[in-house]
All heavy atoms as TSV, in Angstrom:
chain	resi	resn	atom	element	x	y	z
A	1	ARG	N	N	107.611	-35.561	-44.632
A	1	ARG	CA	C	108.004	-34.256	-44.125
A	1	ARG	C	C	109.291	-33.790	-44.809
A	1	ARG	O	O	109.430	-32.631	-45.163
A	1	ARG	CB	C	108.161	-34.333	-42.610
A	1	ARG	CG	C	108.599	-33.044	-42.014
A	1	ARG	CD	C	108.703	-33.135	-40.522
A	1	ARG	NE	N	109.200	-31.871	-40.042
A	1	ARG	CZ	C	109.650	-31.652	-38.846
A	1	ARG	NH1	N	109.662	-32.641	-37.988
A	1	ARG	NH2	N	110.089	-30.477	-38.497
A	2	GLY	N	N	110.221	-34.689	-44.969
A	2	GLY	CA	C	111.484	-34.350	-45.608
A	2	GLY	C	C	111.300	-33.889	-47.042
A	2	GLY	O	O	111.981	-32.973	-47.497
A	3	GLN	N	N	110.372	-34.533	-47.754
A	3	GLN	CA	C	110.110	-34.134	-49.136
A	3	GLN	C	C	109.526	-32.730	-49.205
A	3	GLN	O	O	109.867	-31.958	-50.088
A	3	GLN	CB	C	109.167	-35.133	-49.814
A	3	GLN	CG	C	109.810	-36.479	-50.066
A	3	GLN	CD	C	108.806	-37.481	-50.596
A	3	GLN	OE1	O	107.661	-37.515	-50.153
A	3	GLN	NE2	N	109.248	-38.307	-51.528
A	4	VAL	N	N	108.649	-32.410	-48.279
A	4	VAL	CA	C	108.041	-31.076	-48.252
A	4	VAL	C	C	109.114	-30.034	-47.960
A	4	VAL	O	O	109.195	-28.997	-48.635
A	4	VAL	CB	C	106.892	-31.001	-47.230
A	4	VAL	CG1	C	106.410	-29.572	-47.059
A	4	VAL	CG2	C	105.750	-31.912	-47.646
A	5	LEU	N	N	109.950	-30.292	-46.964
A	5	LEU	CA	C	111.012	-29.335	-46.630
A	5	LEU	C	C	111.985	-29.161	-47.781
A	5	LEU	O	O	112.438	-28.050	-48.059
A	5	LEU	CB	C	111.744	-29.778	-45.363
A	5	LEU	CG	C	110.931	-29.700	-44.078
A	5	LEU	CD1	C	111.719	-30.280	-42.918
A	5	LEU	CD2	C	110.510	-28.283	-43.795
A	6	SER	N	N	112.294	-30.241	-48.477
A	6	SER	CA	C	113.176	-30.164	-49.640
A	6	SER	C	C	112.542	-29.309	-50.742
A	6	SER	O	O	113.216	-28.489	-51.371
A	6	SER	CB	C	113.472	-31.568	-50.157
A	6	SER	OG	O	114.268	-31.519	-51.297
A	7	ALA	N	N	111.244	-29.493	-50.971
A	7	ALA	CA	C	110.541	-28.707	-51.991
A	7	ALA	C	C	110.488	-27.238	-51.591
A	7	ALA	O	O	110.667	-26.351	-52.427
A	7	ALA	CB	C	109.133	-29.261	-52.202
A	8	VAL	N	N	110.258	-26.954	-50.322
A	8	VAL	CA	C	110.215	-25.567	-49.839
A	8	VAL	C	C	111.590	-24.918	-50.008
A	8	VAL	O	O	111.687	-23.749	-50.374
A	8	VAL	CB	C	109.722	-25.508	-48.375
A	8	VAL	CG1	C	109.930	-24.129	-47.775
A	8	VAL	CG2	C	108.245	-25.898	-48.299
A	9	ASP	N	N	112.648	-25.677	-49.780
A	9	ASP	CA	C	114.007	-25.147	-49.940
A	9	ASP	C	C	114.311	-24.730	-51.375
A	9	ASP	O	O	115.178	-23.899	-51.609
A	9	ASP	CB	C	115.047	-26.160	-49.474
A	9	ASP	CG	C	115.170	-26.220	-47.968
A	9	ASP	OD1	O	114.744	-25.254	-47.298
A	9	ASP	OD2	O	115.697	-27.225	-47.463
A	10	LYS	N	N	113.600	-25.320	-52.333
A	10	LYS	CA	C	113.812	-24.988	-53.748
A	10	LYS	C	C	113.132	-23.686	-54.166
A	10	LYS	O	O	113.407	-23.160	-55.237
A	10	LYS	CB	C	113.283	-26.105	-54.652
A	10	LYS	CG	C	114.032	-27.398	-54.550
A	10	LYS	CD	C	113.444	-28.374	-55.563
A	10	LYS	CE	C	113.315	-29.743	-54.987
A	10	LYS	NZ	N	112.587	-30.655	-55.876
A	11	LEU	N	N	112.244	-23.172	-53.334
A	11	LEU	CA	C	111.520	-21.944	-53.665
A	11	LEU	C	C	112.464	-20.743	-53.644
A	11	LEU	O	O	113.435	-20.731	-52.881
A	11	LEU	CB	C	110.394	-21.697	-52.658
A	11	LEU	CG	C	109.232	-22.681	-52.657
A	11	LEU	CD1	C	108.332	-22.419	-51.456
A	11	LEU	CD2	C	108.449	-22.609	-53.947
A	12	PRO	N	N	112.139	-19.709	-54.438
A	12	PRO	CA	C	112.896	-18.461	-54.311
A	12	PRO	C	C	112.770	-17.936	-52.874
A	12	PRO	O	O	111.747	-18.164	-52.213
A	12	PRO	CB	C	112.211	-17.514	-55.296
A	12	PRO	CG	C	111.498	-18.404	-56.262
A	12	PRO	CD	C	111.118	-19.627	-55.479
A	13	PRO	N	N	113.798	-17.263	-52.372
A	13	PRO	CA	C	113.803	-16.832	-50.969
A	13	PRO	C	C	112.560	-16.051	-50.538
A	13	PRO	O	O	112.041	-16.266	-49.440
A	13	PRO	CB	C	115.055	-15.965	-50.848
A	13	PRO	CG	C	115.915	-16.356	-51.986
A	13	PRO	CD	C	115.014	-16.866	-53.065
A	14	GLU	N	N	112.065	-15.161	-51.388
A	14	GLU	CA	C	110.893	-14.351	-51.013
A	14	GLU	C	C	109.659	-15.223	-50.844
A	14	GLU	O	O	108.857	-15.022	-49.931
A	14	GLU	CB	C	110.597	-13.273	-52.070
A	14	GLU	CG	C	111.761	-12.407	-52.455
A	14	GLU	CD	C	112.663	-13.037	-53.519
A	14	GLU	OE1	O	112.207	-13.895	-54.305
A	14	GLU	OE2	O	113.843	-12.672	-53.541
A	15	GLN	N	N	109.487	-16.181	-51.750
A	15	GLN	CA	C	108.332	-17.074	-51.673
A	15	GLN	C	C	108.473	-18.035	-50.497
A	15	GLN	O	O	107.504	-18.333	-49.804
A	15	GLN	CB	C	108.166	-17.840	-52.979
A	15	GLN	CG	C	107.766	-16.961	-54.136
A	15	GLN	CD	C	107.709	-17.715	-55.446
A	15	GLN	OE1	O	107.715	-18.939	-55.481
A	15	GLN	NE2	N	107.665	-16.978	-56.543
A	16	ARG	N	N	109.683	-18.525	-50.272
A	16	ARG	CA	C	109.926	-19.433	-49.148
A	16	ARG	C	C	109.569	-18.750	-47.826
A	16	ARG	O	O	108.869	-19.309	-46.987
A	16	ARG	CB	C	111.384	-19.896	-49.155
A	16	ARG	CG	C	111.711	-20.860	-48.035
A	16	ARG	CD	C	113.113	-21.454	-48.120
A	16	ARG	NE	N	114.138	-20.474	-48.355
A	16	ARG	CZ	C	114.891	-20.411	-49.459
A	16	ARG	NH1	N	114.709	-21.269	-50.442
A	16	ARG	NH2	N	115.818	-19.482	-49.588
A	17	LYS	N	N	110.035	-17.512	-47.656
A	17	LYS	CA	C	109.742	-16.784	-46.418
A	17	LYS	C	C	108.236	-16.599	-46.248
A	17	LYS	O	O	107.699	-16.831	-45.156
A	17	LYS	CB	C	110.436	-15.419	-46.433
A	17	LYS	CG	C	110.162	-14.607	-45.185
A	17	LYS	CD	C	110.846	-13.263	-45.212
A	17	LYS	CE	C	110.479	-12.448	-43.977
A	17	LYS	NZ	N	111.041	-11.105	-43.995
A	18	ALA	N	N	107.554	-16.207	-47.312
A	18	ALA	CA	C	106.111	-15.956	-47.226
A	18	ALA	C	C	105.340	-17.227	-46.872
A	18	ALA	O	O	104.464	-17.207	-45.998
A	18	ALA	CB	C	105.602	-15.370	-48.544
A	19	VAL	N	N	105.667	-18.329	-47.525
A	19	VAL	CA	C	104.915	-19.562	-47.265
A	19	VAL	C	C	105.234	-20.104	-45.871
A	19	VAL	O	O	104.348	-20.641	-45.186
A	19	VAL	CB	C	105.139	-20.603	-48.388
A	19	VAL	CG1	C	106.425	-21.376	-48.231
A	19	VAL	CG2	C	103.973	-21.562	-48.476
A	20	LEU	N	N	106.461	-19.955	-45.401
A	20	LEU	CA	C	106.793	-20.400	-44.047
A	20	LEU	C	C	106.110	-19.540	-42.990
A	20	LEU	O	O	105.618	-20.059	-41.978
A	20	LEU	CB	C	108.305	-20.412	-43.838
A	20	LEU	CG	C	109.062	-21.509	-44.591
A	20	LEU	CD1	C	110.559	-21.337	-44.435
A	20	LEU	CD2	C	108.612	-22.890	-44.136
A	21	LEU	N	N	106.057	-18.235	-43.226
A	21	LEU	CA	C	105.341	-17.361	-42.287
A	21	LEU	C	C	103.862	-17.718	-42.235
A	21	LEU	O	O	103.245	-17.706	-41.169
A	21	LEU	CB	C	105.519	-15.893	-42.672
A	21	LEU	CG	C	106.884	-15.287	-42.398
A	21	LEU	CD1	C	106.985	-13.888	-43.012
A	21	LEU	CD2	C	107.174	-15.232	-40.908
A	22	ALA	N	N	103.290	-18.053	-43.392
A	22	ALA	CA	C	101.865	-18.379	-43.452
A	22	ALA	C	C	101.563	-19.714	-42.782
A	22	ALA	O	O	100.657	-19.811	-41.946
A	22	ALA	CB	C	101.388	-18.390	-44.903
A	23	PHE	N	N	102.303	-20.751	-43.141
A	23	PHE	CA	C	101.919	-22.085	-42.704
A	23	PHE	C	C	102.629	-22.558	-41.447
A	23	PHE	O	O	102.059	-23.341	-40.692
A	23	PHE	CB	C	102.087	-23.085	-43.851
A	23	PHE	CG	C	101.077	-22.833	-44.933
A	23	PHE	CD1	C	101.393	-22.056	-46.024
A	23	PHE	CD2	C	99.791	-23.320	-44.813
A	23	PHE	CE1	C	100.450	-21.788	-47.001
A	23	PHE	CE2	C	98.837	-23.055	-45.776
A	23	PHE	CZ	C	99.166	-22.288	-46.869
A	24	CYS	N	N	103.814	-22.114	-41.196
A	24	CYS	CA	C	104.505	-22.494	-39.953
A	24	CYS	C	C	104.273	-21.444	-38.873
A	24	CYS	O	O	104.141	-21.780	-37.698
A	24	CYS	CB	C	106.002	-22.675	-40.204
A	24	CYS	SG	S	106.358	-24.041	-41.314
A	25	GLY	N	N	104.235	-20.182	-39.295
A	25	GLY	CA	C	104.048	-19.100	-38.334
A	25	GLY	C	C	102.596	-18.751	-38.084
A	25	GLY	O	O	102.285	-18.035	-37.141
A	26	GLY	N	N	101.704	-19.222	-38.959
A	26	GLY	CA	C	100.286	-18.949	-38.780
A	26	GLY	C	C	99.878	-17.513	-39.075
A	26	GLY	O	O	98.826	-17.070	-38.633
A	27	LEU	N	N	100.713	-16.789	-39.837
A	27	LEU	CA	C	100.413	-15.392	-40.124
A	27	LEU	C	C	99.437	-15.271	-41.294
A	27	LEU	O	O	99.427	-16.112	-42.205
A	27	LEU	CB	C	101.693	-14.624	-40.479
A	27	LEU	CG	C	102.488	-14.035	-39.319
A	27	LEU	CD1	C	103.068	-15.123	-38.451
A	27	LEU	CD2	C	103.577	-13.146	-39.833
A	28	THR	N	N	98.625	-14.242	-41.253
A	28	THR	CA	C	97.743	-13.920	-42.369
A	28	THR	C	C	98.542	-13.151	-43.425
A	28	THR	O	O	99.673	-12.710	-43.165
A	28	THR	CB	C	96.580	-13.025	-41.904
A	28	THR	OG1	O	97.119	-11.772	-41.473
A	28	THR	CG2	C	95.783	-13.674	-40.783
A	29	ALA	N	N	97.946	-12.969	-44.585
A	29	ALA	CA	C	98.611	-12.201	-45.644
A	29	ALA	C	C	98.901	-10.774	-45.164
A	29	ALA	O	O	99.975	-10.225	-45.432
A	29	ALA	CB	C	97.758	-12.182	-46.906
A	30	ARG	N	N	97.991	-10.184	-44.440
A	30	ARG	CA	C	98.198	-8.828	-43.911
A	30	ARG	C	C	99.381	-8.812	-42.951
A	30	ARG	O	O	100.212	-7.924	-42.978
A	30	ARG	CB	C	96.922	-8.336	-43.219
A	30	ARG	CG	C	97.072	-7.086	-42.365
A	30	ARG	CD	C	97.672	-5.868	-43.037
A	30	ARG	NE	N	96.883	-5.401	-44.146
A	30	ARG	CZ	C	97.374	-4.625	-45.136
A	30	ARG	NH1	N	98.630	-4.241	-45.126
A	30	ARG	NH2	N	96.621	-4.239	-46.119
A	31	GLU	N	N	99.474	-9.817	-42.091
A	31	GLU	CA	C	100.585	-9.883	-41.138
A	31	GLU	C	C	101.925	-10.120	-41.845
A	31	GLU	O	O	102.944	-9.555	-41.450
A	31	GLU	CB	C	100.323	-10.974	-40.099
A	31	GLU	CG	C	99.167	-10.642	-39.177
A	31	GLU	CD	C	98.693	-11.810	-38.339
A	31	GLU	OE1	O	98.809	-12.969	-38.794
A	31	GLU	OE2	O	98.191	-11.553	-37.221
A	32	ILE	N	N	101.904	-10.933	-42.891
A	32	ILE	CA	C	103.126	-11.153	-43.677
A	32	ILE	C	C	103.552	-9.849	-44.333
A	32	ILE	O	O	104.726	-9.492	-44.322
A	32	ILE	CB	C	102.905	-12.254	-44.737
A	32	ILE	CG1	C	102.691	-13.607	-44.057
A	32	ILE	CG2	C	104.093	-12.324	-45.709
A	32	ILE	CD1	C	102.190	-14.699	-44.980
A	33	ALA	N	N	102.587	-9.131	-44.900
A	33	ALA	CA	C	102.882	-7.848	-45.537
A	33	ALA	C	C	103.485	-6.876	-44.531
A	33	ALA	O	O	104.503	-6.225	-44.809
A	33	ALA	CB	C	101.615	-7.266	-46.157
A	34	ASP	N	N	102.891	-6.777	-43.365
A	34	ASP	CA	C	103.404	-5.869	-42.331
A	34	ASP	C	C	104.787	-6.295	-41.853
A	34	ASP	O	O	105.686	-5.464	-41.717
A	34	ASP	CB	C	102.440	-5.802	-41.148
A	34	ASP	CG	C	101.125	-5.117	-41.487
A	34	ASP	OD1	O	101.063	-4.412	-42.523
A	34	ASP	OD2	O	100.164	-5.286	-40.718
A	35	ASP	N	N	104.963	-7.596	-41.617
A	35	ASP	CA	C	106.237	-8.123	-41.130
A	35	ASP	C	C	107.371	-7.906	-42.139
A	35	ASP	O	O	108.500	-7.641	-41.753
A	35	ASP	CB	C	106.099	-9.621	-40.839
A	35	ASP	CG	C	107.367	-10.238	-40.310
A	35	ASP	OD1	O	107.703	-9.956	-39.144
A	35	ASP	OD2	O	108.022	-10.995	-41.059
A	36	SER	N	N	107.039	-8.020	-43.424
A	36	SER	CA	C	108.047	-7.924	-44.478
A	36	SER	C	C	108.099	-6.547	-45.122
A	36	SER	O	O	108.847	-6.357	-46.087
A	36	SER	CB	C	107.756	-8.978	-45.548
A	36	SER	OG	O	107.734	-10.263	-44.984
A	37	ASP	N	N	107.282	-5.621	-44.636
A	37	ASP	CA	C	107.213	-4.267	-45.199
A	37	ASP	C	C	106.913	-4.307	-46.700
A	37	ASP	O	O	107.622	-3.730	-47.512
A	37	ASP	CB	C	108.508	-3.501	-44.913
A	37	ASP	CG	C	108.340	-2.002	-45.097
A	37	ASP	OD1	O	107.217	-1.504	-44.879
A	37	ASP	OD2	O	109.329	-1.335	-45.477
A	38	LEU	N	N	105.843	-5.046	-47.035
A	38	LEU	CA	C	105.415	-5.228	-48.422
A	38	LEU	C	C	103.966	-4.779	-48.584
A	38	LEU	O	O	103.199	-4.804	-47.620
A	38	LEU	CB	C	105.461	-6.714	-48.801
A	38	LEU	CG	C	106.793	-7.421	-48.808
A	38	LEU	CD1	C	106.576	-8.925	-48.924
A	38	LEU	CD2	C	107.635	-6.912	-49.960
A	39	PRO	N	N	103.579	-4.446	-49.817
A	39	PRO	CA	C	102.152	-4.235	-50.070
A	39	PRO	C	C	101.396	-5.560	-49.872
A	39	PRO	O	O	101.959	-6.643	-50.096
A	39	PRO	CB	C	102.092	-3.806	-51.541
A	39	PRO	CG	C	103.482	-3.366	-51.875
A	39	PRO	CD	C	104.396	-4.150	-50.989
A	40	LEU	N	N	100.143	-5.479	-49.470
A	40	LEU	CA	C	99.337	-6.671	-49.232
A	40	LEU	C	C	99.286	-7.566	-50.464
A	40	LEU	O	O	99.430	-8.787	-50.361
A	40	LEU	CB	C	97.932	-6.279	-48.784
A	40	LEU	CG	C	96.948	-7.420	-48.547
A	40	LEU	CD1	C	97.475	-8.378	-47.484
A	40	LEU	CD2	C	95.588	-6.856	-48.152
A	41	GLY	N	N	99.088	-7.002	-51.631
A	41	GLY	CA	C	99.002	-7.787	-52.861
A	41	GLY	C	C	100.271	-8.574	-53.147
A	41	GLY	O	O	100.221	-9.707	-53.633
A	42	THR	N	N	101.411	-7.990	-52.838
A	42	THR	CA	C	102.688	-8.677	-53.047
A	42	THR	C	C	102.809	-9.866	-52.102
A	42	THR	O	O	103.235	-10.955	-52.509
A	42	THR	CB	C	103.863	-7.707	-52.844
A	42	THR	OG1	O	103.724	-6.628	-53.769
A	42	THR	CG2	C	105.199	-8.392	-53.040
A	43	ALA	N	N	102.427	-9.683	-50.858
A	43	ALA	CA	C	102.476	-10.782	-49.894
A	43	ALA	C	C	101.564	-11.923	-50.330
A	43	ALA	O	O	101.955	-13.097	-50.300
A	43	ALA	CB	C	102.085	-10.291	-48.506
A	44	LYS	N	N	100.355	-11.586	-50.774
A	44	LYS	CA	C	99.423	-12.607	-51.247
A	44	LYS	C	C	99.976	-13.334	-52.459
A	44	LYS	O	O	99.882	-14.561	-52.561
A	44	LYS	CB	C	98.076	-11.976	-51.616
A	44	LYS	CG	C	97.257	-11.537	-50.448
A	44	LYS	CD	C	95.947	-10.928	-50.942
A	44	LYS	CE	C	95.064	-10.498	-49.819
A	44	LYS	NZ	N	93.782	-9.949	-50.324
A	45	SER	N	N	100.562	-12.590	-53.386
A	45	SER	CA	C	101.116	-13.185	-54.599
A	45	SER	C	C	102.266	-14.133	-54.286
A	45	SER	O	O	102.392	-15.196	-54.896
A	45	SER	CB	C	101.608	-12.109	-55.567
A	45	SER	OG	O	100.521	-11.376	-56.074
A	46	ARG	N	N	103.097	-13.764	-53.339
A	46	ARG	CA	C	104.238	-14.624	-52.984
A	46	ARG	C	C	103.768	-15.948	-52.405
A	46	ARG	O	O	104.295	-17.007	-52.746
A	46	ARG	CB	C	105.176	-13.903	-52.033
A	46	ARG	CG	C	105.957	-12.821	-52.747
A	46	ARG	CD	C	106.945	-12.138	-51.849
A	46	ARG	NE	N	107.651	-11.097	-52.599
A	46	ARG	CZ	C	108.541	-10.282	-52.074
A	46	ARG	NH1	N	108.863	-10.383	-50.801
A	46	ARG	NH2	N	109.120	-9.373	-52.824
A	47	VAL	N	N	102.764	-15.908	-51.551
A	47	VAL	CA	C	102.228	-17.153	-50.994
A	47	VAL	C	C	101.587	-17.975	-52.104
A	47	VAL	O	O	101.822	-19.183	-52.223
A	47	VAL	CB	C	101.221	-16.873	-49.857
A	47	VAL	CG1	C	100.540	-18.159	-49.411
A	47	VAL	CG2	C	101.910	-16.202	-48.683
A	48	ARG	N	N	100.790	-17.343	-52.942
A	48	ARG	CA	C	100.116	-18.047	-54.029
A	48	ARG	C	C	101.096	-18.691	-54.985
A	48	ARG	O	O	100.961	-19.863	-55.363
A	48	ARG	CB	C	99.194	-17.082	-54.774
A	48	ARG	CG	C	98.396	-17.705	-55.889
A	48	ARG	CD	C	97.379	-16.737	-56.433
A	48	ARG	NE	N	97.431	-16.188	-57.726
A	48	ARG	CZ	C	98.159	-16.481	-58.787
A	48	ARG	NH1	N	99.055	-17.383	-58.709
A	48	ARG	NH2	N	98.039	-15.894	-59.935
A	49	LEU	N	N	102.121	-17.941	-55.403
A	49	LEU	CA	C	103.118	-18.486	-56.321
A	49	LEU	C	C	103.893	-19.636	-55.679
A	49	LEU	O	O	104.205	-20.630	-56.346
A	49	LEU	CB	C	104.073	-17.390	-56.787
A	49	LEU	CG	C	103.465	-16.343	-57.715
A	49	LEU	CD1	C	104.433	-15.185	-57.929
A	49	LEU	CD2	C	103.080	-16.970	-59.046
A	50	ALA	N	N	104.195	-19.513	-54.399
A	50	ALA	CA	C	104.884	-20.597	-53.698
A	50	ALA	C	C	104.032	-21.857	-53.687
A	50	ALA	O	O	104.529	-22.958	-53.948
A	50	ALA	CB	C	105.224	-20.171	-52.274
A	51	LEU	N	N	102.739	-21.708	-53.422
A	51	LEU	CA	C	101.856	-22.872	-53.387
A	51	LEU	C	C	101.729	-23.502	-54.765
A	51	LEU	O	O	101.679	-24.735	-54.887
A	51	LEU	CB	C	100.482	-22.477	-52.843
A	51	LEU	CG	C	100.463	-22.086	-51.368
A	51	LEU	CD1	C	99.065	-21.633	-50.960
A	51	LEU	CD2	C	100.936	-23.234	-50.500
A	52	LEU	N	N	101.694	-22.682	-55.817
A	52	LEU	CA	C	101.638	-23.222	-57.177
A	52	LEU	C	C	102.906	-24.002	-57.504
A	52	LEU	O	O	102.849	-25.082	-58.112
A	52	LEU	CB	C	101.428	-22.093	-58.191
A	52	LEU	CG	C	100.040	-21.463	-58.210
A	52	LEU	CD1	C	100.022	-20.229	-59.108
A	52	LEU	CD2	C	99.004	-22.477	-58.677
A	53	ARG	N	N	104.047	-23.477	-57.112
A	53	ARG	CA	C	105.319	-24.185	-57.356
A	53	ARG	C	C	105.363	-25.495	-56.578
A	53	ARG	O	O	105.825	-26.506	-57.089
A	53	ARG	CB	C	106.504	-23.318	-56.959
A	53	ARG	CG	C	106.822	-22.245	-57.953
A	53	ARG	CD	C	108.026	-21.451	-57.465
A	53	ARG	NE	N	108.264	-20.309	-58.302
A	53	ARG	CZ	C	109.360	-20.129	-59.034
A	53	ARG	NH1	N	110.324	-21.007	-58.997
A	53	ARG	NH2	N	109.496	-19.070	-59.779
A	54	LEU	N	N	104.909	-25.465	-55.342
A	54	LEU	CA	C	104.906	-26.688	-54.545
A	54	LEU	C	C	103.955	-27.729	-55.135
A	54	LEU	O	O	104.273	-28.920	-55.173
A	54	LEU	CB	C	104.530	-26.381	-53.094
A	54	LEU	CG	C	105.568	-25.583	-52.304
A	54	LEU	CD1	C	105.004	-25.183	-50.947
A	54	LEU	CD2	C	106.865	-26.364	-52.150
A	55	ALA	N	N	102.808	-27.288	-55.612
A	55	ALA	CA	C	101.844	-28.208	-56.214
A	55	ALA	C	C	102.394	-28.848	-57.482
A	55	ALA	O	O	102.046	-29.990	-57.810
A	55	ALA	CB	C	100.540	-27.477	-56.521
A	56	ALA	N	N	103.259	-28.126	-58.187
A	56	ALA	CA	C	103.823	-28.638	-59.431
A	56	ALA	C	C	105.078	-29.481	-59.208
A	56	ALA	O	O	105.568	-30.108	-60.147
A	56	ALA	CB	C	104.147	-27.476	-60.365
A	57	ASP	N	N	105.590	-29.524	-57.991
A	57	ASP	CA	C	106.825	-30.267	-57.725
A	57	ASP	C	C	106.526	-31.772	-57.785
A	57	ASP	O	O	105.717	-32.279	-57.017
A	57	ASP	CB	C	107.369	-29.893	-56.338
A	57	ASP	CG	C	108.767	-30.401	-56.111
A	57	ASP	OD1	O	109.029	-31.587	-56.418
A	57	ASP	OD2	O	109.602	-29.644	-55.619
A	58	PRO	N	N	107.195	-32.486	-58.693
A	58	PRO	CA	C	106.922	-33.918	-58.831
A	58	PRO	C	C	107.261	-34.729	-57.568
A	58	PRO	O	O	106.673	-35.777	-57.337
A	58	PRO	CB	C	107.804	-34.357	-59.993
A	58	PRO	CG	C	108.651	-33.221	-60.371
A	58	PRO	CD	C	108.175	-32.003	-59.632
A	59	ALA	N	N	108.159	-34.236	-56.749
A	59	ALA	CA	C	108.516	-34.965	-55.526
A	59	ALA	C	C	107.344	-35.008	-54.542
A	59	ALA	O	O	107.314	-35.862	-53.659
A	59	ALA	CB	C	109.730	-34.301	-54.864
A	60	LEU	N	N	106.391	-34.093	-54.695
A	60	LEU	CA	C	105.253	-34.041	-53.782
A	60	LEU	C	C	103.995	-34.654	-54.375
A	60	LEU	O	O	102.927	-34.599	-53.765
A	60	LEU	CB	C	104.979	-32.590	-53.370
A	60	LEU	CG	C	106.106	-31.891	-52.634
A	60	LEU	CD1	C	105.722	-30.455	-52.316
A	60	LEU	CD2	C	106.487	-32.628	-51.379
A	61	ALA	N	N	104.123	-35.254	-55.571
A	61	ALA	CA	C	102.959	-35.868	-56.214
A	61	ALA	C	C	102.482	-37.058	-55.377
A	61	ALA	O	O	103.286	-37.794	-54.800
A	61	ALA	CB	C	103.319	-36.327	-57.614
A	62	PRO	N	N	101.174	-37.233	-55.293
A	62	PRO	CA	C	100.646	-38.366	-54.514
A	62	PRO	C	C	101.111	-39.691	-55.119
A	62	PRO	O	O	101.245	-39.813	-56.337
A	62	PRO	CB	C	99.126	-38.237	-54.634
A	62	PRO	CG	C	98.856	-36.936	-55.286
A	62	PRO	CD	C	100.139	-36.429	-55.870
A	63	ALA	N	N	101.374	-40.641	-54.264
A	63	ALA	CA	C	101.782	-41.970	-54.734
A	63	ALA	C	C	100.606	-42.646	-55.423
A	63	ALA	O	O	99.473	-42.563	-54.973
A	63	ALA	CB	C	102.256	-42.809	-53.558
A	64	ALA	N	N	100.891	-43.297	-56.525
A	64	ALA	CA	C	99.821	-43.961	-57.285
A	64	ALA	C	C	99.581	-45.356	-56.798
A	64	ALA	O	O	100.337	-45.994	-56.202
A	64	ALA	CB	C	100.186	-43.992	-58.767
């Protein structure tokens, strides 16, 4: 859990907020867009980019 939180903390603020709203808050992309006063596509892109960054973080790589 600590590694995930550390990786999330490294995200740009906009992406961090979007991914936390999605996965901790349970919001849909539409709800994130409405909550953040963003176009739907921007909200979706922020979540997607955050997930790509998290997937590429070596601290979150599965143990071999």
